[in-house]
Structure formats: structure tokens, C-alpha cells
N, CA, C and O atoms as CSV, one atom per row, in Angstrom:
chain,resi,resn,atom,element,x,y,z
A,1,MET,N,N,91.084,92.197,77.971
A,1,MET,CA,C,90.067,91.972,78.146
A,1,MET,C,C,89.563,92.158,76.251
A,1,MET,O,O,89.626,93.090,75.449
A,2,ARG,N,N,88.941,90.321,76.167
A,2,ARG,CA,C,88.319,90.710,74.313
A,2,ARG,C,C,87.049,90.357,74.782
A,2,ARG,O,O,86.807,89.562,75.689
A,3,ILE,N,N,86.379,90.895,74.214
A,3,ILE,CA,C,84.520,91.115,74.296
A,3,ILE,C,C,84.071,89.821,72.832
A,3,ILE,O,O,84.772,89.703,71.827
A,4,PRO,N,N,83.608,89.529,72.927
A,4,PRO,CA,C,82.640,88.766,72.093
A,4,PRO,C,C,81.344,89.306,71.115
A,4,PRO,O,O,80.215,88.818,71.130
A,5,CYS,N,N,81.890,90.655,70.101
A,5,CYS,CA,C,80.861,91.190,69.596
A,5,CYS,C,C,80.385,89.967,68.898
A,5,CYS,O,O,81.121,89.185,68.297
A,6,PRO,N,N,78.688,89.831,69.063
A,6,PRO,CA,C,77.849,89.355,68.108
A,6,PRO,C,C,77.601,89.369,66.688
A,6,PRO,O,O,76.932,88.588,66.011
A,7,HIS,N,N,78.424,90.656,66.268
A,7,HIS,CA,C,78.383,90.846,64.859
A,7,HIS,C,C,79.382,90.676,64.698
A,7,HIS,O,O,79.317,89.724,63.920
A,8,CYS,N,N,80.623,90.917,64.868
A,8,CYS,CA,C,82.212,91.123,64.057
A,8,CYS,C,C,83.062,90.239,64.972
A,8,CYS,O,O,84.266,90.494,64.999
A,9,GLY,N,N,82.614,89.261,65.704
A,9,GLY,CA,C,83.410,88.374,66.830
A,9,GLY,C,C,84.512,89.003,67.882
A,9,GLY,O,O,84.636,90.193,68.175
A,10,ALA,N,N,85.101,88.146,68.259
A,10,ALA,CA,C,85.723,88.458,69.553
A,10,ALA,C,C,87.258,89.665,69.275
A,10,ALA,O,O,88.328,89.481,68.695
A,11,ARG,N,N,86.552,91.138,70.168
A,11,ARG,CA,C,87.353,92.116,69.377
A,11,ARG,C,C,88.308,92.442,71.043
A,11,ARG,O,O,88.140,91.864,72.117
A,12,GLY,N,N,89.226,93.488,70.726
A,12,GLY,CA,C,90.181,93.609,72.103
A,12,GLY,C,C,89.645,94.912,73.082
A,12,GLY,O,O,89.177,95.759,72.321
A,13,SER,N,N,89.589,95.187,73.952
A,13,SER,CA,C,88.427,96.090,74.955
A,13,SER,C,C,89.068,97.067,74.488
A,13,SER,O,O,89.763,97.439,75.434
A,14,GLU,N,N,89.318,97.864,73.428
A,14,GLU,CA,C,90.124,98.998,73.538
A,14,GLU,C,C,89.442,99.565,71.998
A,14,GLU,O,O,89.670,100.661,71.485
A,15,GLU,N,N,88.609,98.542,71.486
A,15,GLU,CA,C,88.093,98.747,70.519
A,15,GLU,C,C,86.636,99.501,70.943
A,15,GLU,O,O,86.241,100.323,70.116
A,16,PHE,N,N,86.011,99.356,71.838
A,16,PHE,CA,C,85.082,99.598,72.603
A,16,PHE,C,C,84.426,100.647,73.777
A,16,PHE,O,O,84.898,100.622,74.914
A,17,LEU,N,N,83.671,101.271,73.543
A,17,LEU,CA,C,83.352,102.138,74.820
A,17,LEU,C,C,82.593,101.329,76.115
A,17,LEU,O,O,81.912,100.343,76.398
A,18,PHE,N,N,83.181,102.395,76.604
A,18,PHE,CA,C,82.227,101.986,78.212
A,18,PHE,C,C,81.752,103.344,78.468
A,18,PHE,O,O,82.216,104.484,78.468
A,19,ARG,N,N,79.929,102.386,78.826
A,19,ARG,CA,C,78.861,103.568,79.077
A,19,ARG,C,C,78.453,103.444,80.590
A,19,ARG,O,O,78.234,104.495,81.191
A,20,GLY,N,N,78.330,102.211,81.275
A,20,GLY,CA,C,78.135,102.198,82.426
A,20,GLY,C,C,77.071,100.962,82.445
A,20,GLY,O,O,77.054,99.933,81.770
A,21,ALA,N,N,76.174,101.441,83.479
A,21,ALA,CA,C,75.016,100.154,84.058
A,21,ALA,C,C,74.050,100.115,82.691
A,21,ALA,O,O,73.716,101.129,82.079
A,22,ALA,N,N,73.710,98.911,82.372
A,22,ALA,CA,C,72.683,98.392,81.269
A,22,ALA,C,C,71.710,98.129,82.021
A,22,ALA,O,O,70.678,97.834,81.418
A,23,ASP,N,N,71.641,98.128,83.594
A,23,ASP,CA,C,70.177,98.395,83.895
A,23,ASP,C,C,69.308,99.730,84.775
A,23,ASP,O,O,68.269,99.673,85.433
A,24,LEU,N,N,69.992,100.611,84.543
A,24,LEU,CA,C,69.877,101.680,84.755
A,24,LEU,C,C,68.164,102.124,84.535
A,24,LEU,O,O,67.396,101.948,83.589
A,25,VAL,N,N,68.079,102.453,85.218
A,25,VAL,CA,C,66.451,103.108,85.322
A,25,VAL,C,C,66.202,104.990,84.935
A,25,VAL,O,O,66.126,105.708,85.932
A,26,ARG,N,N,66.112,105.549,83.812
A,26,ARG,CA,C,65.442,107.225,84.030
A,26,ARG,C,C,64.226,107.358,84.495
A,26,ARG,O,O,63.160,106.792,84.251
A,27,PRO,N,N,64.817,108.877,85.785
A,27,PRO,CA,C,63.625,108.954,87.210
A,27,PRO,C,C,62.922,109.578,85.766
A,27,PRO,O,O,63.538,109.926,84.759
A,28,SER,N,N,61.309,109.610,86.009
A,28,SER,CA,C,60.358,110.685,85.464
A,28,SER,C,C,60.579,112.179,84.705
A,28,SER,O,O,61.667,112.584,85.114
A,29,ALA,N,N,60.250,112.744,84.172
A,29,ALA,CA,C,60.737,114.488,84.267
A,29,ALA,C,C,59.977,114.934,85.591
A,29,ALA,O,O,60.573,115.680,86.369
A,30,ASP,N,N,58.875,114.571,85.836
A,30,ASP,CA,C,58.932,115.323,87.381
A,30,ASP,C,C,59.237,114.530,88.605
A,30,ASP,O,O,58.665,114.559,89.695
A,31,ALA,N,N,60.400,113.710,88.153
A,31,ALA,CA,C,60.513,113.025,89.959
A,31,ALA,C,C,61.137,114.337,90.839
A,31,ALA,O,O,61.040,115.499,90.444
A,32,SER,N,N,61.660,114.016,91.842
A,32,SER,CA,C,61.984,114.844,92.894
A,32,SER,C,C,63.697,115.336,92.268
A,32,SER,O,O,64.327,114.597,91.511
A,33,ALA,N,N,64.282,116.805,92.799
A,33,ALA,CA,C,65.293,117.013,92.479
A,33,ALA,C,C,66.430,115.867,93.153
A,33,ALA,O,O,67.422,115.555,92.493
A,34,GLU,N,N,66.231,115.398,94.249
A,34,GLU,CA,C,66.804,113.677,95.412
A,34,GLU,C,C,66.530,113.062,94.329
A,34,GLU,O,O,67.608,112.798,93.796
A,35,THR,N,N,65.668,112.682,93.699
A,35,THR,CA,C,66.353,111.878,92.732
A,35,THR,C,C,66.449,111.572,91.526
A,35,THR,O,O,66.316,110.484,90.966
A,36,TRP,N,N,66.776,112.951,90.998
A,36,TRP,CA,C,67.663,112.868,89.887
A,36,TRP,C,C,68.427,113.001,90.089
A,36,TRP,O,O,69.108,112.694,89.110
A,37,HIS,N,N,69.508,113.599,91.490
A,37,HIS,CA,C,71.214,113.627,91.878
A,37,HIS,C,C,70.983,112.409,91.891
A,37,HIS,O,O,71.129,111.898,90.780
A,38,ASP,N,N,70.603,111.540,92.897
A,38,ASP,CA,C,70.971,109.949,92.737
A,38,ASP,C,C,71.006,109.339,91.551
A,38,ASP,O,O,71.696,108.324,91.451
A,39,TYR,N,N,70.187,109.889,90.284
A,39,TYR,CA,C,70.049,109.087,89.218
A,39,TYR,C,C,71.851,109.598,88.267
A,39,TYR,O,O,72.492,109.074,87.356
A,40,VAL,N,N,72.039,110.789,89.090
A,40,VAL,CA,C,73.394,111.231,87.815
A,40,VAL,C,C,74.410,111.049,88.318
A,40,VAL,O,O,75.414,110.657,87.723
A,41,HIS,N,N,74.313,111.361,89.786
A,41,HIS,CA,C,75.511,110.941,90.411
A,41,HIS,C,C,76.119,110.100,91.534
A,41,HIS,O,O,77.219,110.128,92.086
A,42,LEU,N,N,74.784,109.172,91.718
A,42,LEU,CA,C,75.623,108.136,92.353
A,42,LEU,C,C,75.115,107.107,91.612
A,42,LEU,O,O,74.033,107.141,91.026
A,43,ARG,N,N,76.231,105.780,91.639
A,43,ARG,CA,C,76.132,104.388,90.839
A,43,ARG,C,C,76.655,103.365,92.317
A,43,ARG,O,O,77.353,103.764,93.250
A,44,ASP,N,N,76.083,102.034,92.144
A,44,ASP,CA,C,76.429,101.327,92.208
A,44,ASP,C,C,77.977,100.531,91.522
A,44,ASP,O,O,78.083,100.261,90.326
A,45,ASN,N,N,78.987,100.272,92.476
A,45,ASN,CA,C,80.387,99.474,92.119
A,45,ASN,C,C,80.384,98.349,92.622
A,45,ASN,O,O,81.202,98.075,93.500
A,46,PRO,N,N,79.466,97.440,92.182
A,46,PRO,CA,C,79.904,95.913,92.450
A,46,PRO,C,C,80.742,94.870,92.330
A,46,PRO,O,O,81.382,95.016,91.289
A,47,ALA,N,N,81.154,93.534,93.101
A,47,ALA,CA,C,82.071,93.213,92.614
A,47,ALA,C,C,81.404,91.874,92.188
A,47,ALA,O,O,80.847,91.306,93.127
A,48,GLY,N,N,81.327,91.200,90.910
A,48,GLY,CA,C,80.453,90.388,90.743
A,48,GLY,C,C,79.759,90.800,89.351
A,48,GLY,O,O,79.804,91.808,88.646
A,49,GLN,N,N,78.995,89.369,89.268
A,49,GLN,CA,C,78.296,89.816,87.786
A,49,GLN,C,C,77.695,91.122,87.799
A,49,GLN,O,O,77.498,91.878,88.750
A,50,TYR,N,N,77.375,91.286,86.279
A,50,TYR,CA,C,77.046,92.958,86.444
A,50,TYR,C,C,76.513,93.132,85.283
A,50,TYR,O,O,77.444,92.726,84.586
A,51,ASN,N,N,75.449,93.530,84.329
A,51,ASN,CA,C,75.170,94.215,82.895
A,51,ASN,C,C,76.029,95.555,82.635
A,51,ASN,O,O,75.848,96.300,83.598
A,52,GLU,N,N,76.576,95.921,82.037
A,52,GLU,CA,C,76.728,96.769,81.097
A,52,GLU,C,C,77.230,97.201,79.831
A,52,GLU,O,O,77.985,96.614,79.056
A,53,LEU,N,N,76.721,98.255,79.752
A,53,LEU,CA,C,77.075,98.881,78.604
A,53,LEU,C,C,78.180,98.975,77.537
A,53,LEU,O,O,79.288,99.180,78.033
A,54,TRP,N,N,78.156,98.868,76.088
A,54,TRP,CA,C,79.498,98.675,75.399
A,54,TRP,C,C,78.936,99.531,74.083
A,54,TRP,O,O,77.756,99.400,73.758
A,55,GLN,N,N,79.896,100.483,73.280
A,55,GLN,CA,C,79.651,100.411,72.582
A,55,GLN,C,C,81.349,100.081,71.181
A,55,GLN,O,O,82.514,100.479,71.163
A,56,HIS,N,N,80.478,99.155,70.244
A,56,HIS,CA,C,81.784,98.874,69.829
A,56,HIS,C,C,82.286,99.894,68.475
A,56,HIS,O,O,82.326,99.846,67.246
A,57,GLN,N,N,82.602,100.752,69.514
A,57,GLN,CA,C,83.020,101.977,68.735
A,57,GLN,C,C,83.839,102.373,67.016
A,57,GLN,O,O,83.626,103.195,66.126
A,58,HIS,N,N,84.986,101.073,67.289
A,58,HIS,CA,C,85.787,100.519,66.185
A,58,HIS,C,C,85.919,99.390,65.578
A,58,HIS,O,O,86.914,98.771,65.200
A,59,GLY,N,N,84.333,99.099,65.499
A,59,GLY,CA,C,83.706,98.235,64.587
A,59,GLY,C,C,82.181,98.544,64.082
A,59,GLY,O,O,82.096,99.350,63.155
A,60,CYS,N,N,81.063,98.029,64.556
A,60,CYS,CA,C,79.925,97.579,63.820
A,60,CYS,C,C,79.081,98.969,64.452
A,60,CYS,O,O,77.931,99.061,64.021
A,61,ARG,N,N,79.555,100.158,65.509
A,61,ARG,CA,C,79.254,100.578,66.319
A,61,ARG,C,C,78.093,100.618,67.194
A,61,ARG,O,O,77.795,101.618,67.848
A,62,ARG,N,N,77.253,99.224,67.208
A,62,ARG,CA,C,76.396,98.832,68.114
A,62,ARG,C,C,76.799,99.049,69.540
A,62,ARG,O,O,77.881,98.910,70.111
A,63,TRP,N,N,75.168,99.575,70.104
A,63,TRP,CA,C,75.496,98.734,72.101
A,63,TRP,C,C,74.954,97.769,71.862
A,63,TRP,O,O,74.087,97.348,71.096
A,64,LEU,N,N,75.784,97.333,72.882
A,64,LEU,CA,C,75.950,95.883,73.429
A,64,LEU,C,C,75.497,96.054,74.917
A,64,LEU,O,O,75.443,97.110,75.546
A,65,VAL,N,N,75.102,94.477,75.455
A,65,VAL,CA,C,74.799,94.420,76.622
A,65,VAL,C,C,76.013,93.368,77.133
A,65,VAL,O,O,76.041,92.293,76.535
A,66,VAL,N,N,76.914,93.562,78.076
A,66,VAL,CA,C,77.911,92.952,77.955
A,66,VAL,C,C,77.477,92.222,79.827
A,66,VAL,O,O,77.325,92.784,80.911
A,67,THR,N,N,77.421,90.931,79.436
A,67,THR,CA,C,77.099,90.602,81.211
A,67,THR,C,C,78.513,89.896,81.709
A,67,THR,O,O,78.840,88.942,81.003
A,68,ARG,N,N,79.411,90.208,82.814
A,68,ARG,CA,C,80.468,90.365,82.405
A,68,ARG,C,C,80.964,90.721,85.074
A,68,ARG,O,O,80.508,91.487,85.922
A,69,ASN,N,N,82.221,89.385,85.081
A,69,ASN,CA,C,82.297,89.237,86.334
A,69,ASN,C,C,83.269,90.695,86.705
A,69,ASN,O,O,84.460,90.560,86.426
A,70,THR,N,N,82.858,92.070,87.307
A,70,THR,CA,C,83.566,92.928,87.512
A,70,THR,C,C,84.836,92.849,87.989
A,70,THR,O,O,85.811,93.486,87.589
A,71,ALA,N,N,84.791,92.083,88.816
A,71,ALA,CA,C,85.821,91.171,90.096
A,71,ALA,C,C,86.905,90.813,89.098
A,71,ALA,O,O,87.997,91.351,89.278
A,72,THR,N,N,86.720,89.709,87.731
A,72,THR,CA,C,87.492,88.754,87.067
A,72,THR,C,C,87.367,88.863,85.641
A,72,THR,O,O,88.113,88.261,84.868
A,73,HIS,N,N,86.184,89.826,85.185
A,73,HIS,CA,C,85.752,90.549,83.814
A,73,HIS,C,C,85.939,89.302,83.108
A,73,HIS,O,O,86.472,89.110,82.015
A,74,GLN,N,N,85.350,88.395,84.009
A,74,GLN,CA,C,84.817,86.949,82.725
A,74,GLN,C,C,84.058,87.813,82.272
A,74,GLN,O,O,83.844,88.916,82.777
A,75,ILE,N,N,83.483,87.268,81.046
A,75,ILE,CA,C,81.954,87.754,80.393
A,75,ILE,C,C,81.457,85.924,79.748
A,75,ILE,O,O,81.895,85.015,79.042
A,76,PHE,N,N,79.909,86.400,80.859
A,76,PHE,CA,C,78.795,85.341,80.365
A,76,PHE,C,C,78.123,85.384,78.688
A,76,PHE,O,O,78.000,84.480,77.862
A,77,ALA,N,N,77.879,86.402,78.649
A,77,ALA,CA,C,76.850,87.026,77.468
A,77,ALA,C,C,77.102,88.289,77.029
A,77,ALA,O,O,77.574,89.066,77.860
A,78,VAL,N,N,76.875,88.737,75.772
A,78,VAL,CA,C,76.468,89.258,75.103
A,78,VAL,C,C,76.114,89.456,73.883
A,78,VAL,O,O,76.441,88.789,72.902
A,79,VAL,N,N,75.107,90.834,73.951
A,79,VAL,CA,C,74.003,90.726,73.145
A,79,VAL,C,C,73.627,92.146,73.065
A,79,VAL,O,O,73.689,92.943,74.001
A,80,ASP,N,N,73.133,92.456,71.566
A,80,ASP,CA,C,72.566,93.681,70.616
A,80,ASP,C,C,72.020,94.052,71.459
A,80,ASP,O,O,71.011,93.370,71.642
A,81,SER,N,N,72.208,95.363,72.615
A,81,SER,CA,C,70.989,96.161,73.482
A,81,SER,C,C,69.732,96.391,72.364
A,81,SER,O,O,68.668,96.769,72.853
A,82,ALA,N,N,69.764,96.268,71.468
A,82,ALA,CA,C,68.315,96.965,70.150
A,82,ALA,C,C,67.607,95.120,70.044
A,82,ALA,O,O,66.420,94.912,69.791
A,83,LEU,N,N,68.490,94.141,70.263
A,83,LEU,CA,C,67.264,93.060,70.980
A,83,LEU,C,C,67.235,92.159,72.360
A,83,LEU,O,O,66.968,90.999,72.672
A,84,ARG,N,N,67.680,93.408,73.021
A,84,ARG,CA,C,67.646,92.751,74.498
A,84,ARG,C,C,66.267,92.813,75.023
A,84,ARG,O,O,65.719,93.886,75.277
A,85,GLY,N,N,65.602,91.442,75.216
A,85,GLY,CA,C,64.519,91.286,75.832
A,85,GLY,C,C,63.412,90.534,75.038
A,85,GLY,O,O,62.507,89.789,75.414
A,86,ARG,N,N,63.839,91.038,73.663
A,86,ARG,CA,C,63.313,89.673,72.881
A,86,ARG,C,C,63.029,88.429,72.514
A,86,ARG,O,O,64.053,87.749,72.452
A,87,ALA,N,N,61.924,87.775,72.210
A,87,ALA,CA,C,62.027,86.713,72.627
A,87,ALA,C,C,62.813,85.805,71.082
A,87,ALA,O,O,62.604,86.200,69.935
A,88,ALA,N,N,63.680,84.605,71.410
A,88,ALA,CA,C,64.152,84.091,69.829
A,88,ALA,C,C,63.396,83.143,69.322
A,88,ALA,O,O,63.635,82.696,68.201
């Protein structure tokens, strides 16, 4: 799989570190033990379009949000996580 880094151009996935879901929301410090257990240990494993965090470890070292289809590995978008949600 090739990931189009917005800073370095298209690179092989072996240059990147996969972190997991980009849309996870960390519970508050006073959340219940069950809520923390679910956050730490339970993850969705969807087939289809999904936002993921990847770090370009062997390149610019930036964290990226990669929107891809987990079944086909087709990549729809890649944005720098620091810029995500900002108006263009």
C-alpha cells in the first residue's frame, strides 16, 4: 500500500507507523472504570471507510489522518493531523 504523504509525496506503508482510529475520544479523568476499560481494550474493526492515525516515521515524522477503505485499502484522503478540522 502506498500512502500519499502531503509533505513527502507517495511512500510505501513500511515507512509509516499505524496508531489506530483517528476519531477516538478520550474519556474524562473521572470516568468510570468500565468506560476506561472500553476505551483502552475495545476497538471497532470496521470493513469500509475509516479514519486512521499514521505517523510518517521514516520521512517527515508528521502524524497524518488517513481516510481509507479497510477492506480494499483504497485511500480517499490524507491530511496532517495538526491541520485537521481547520478551514482552508
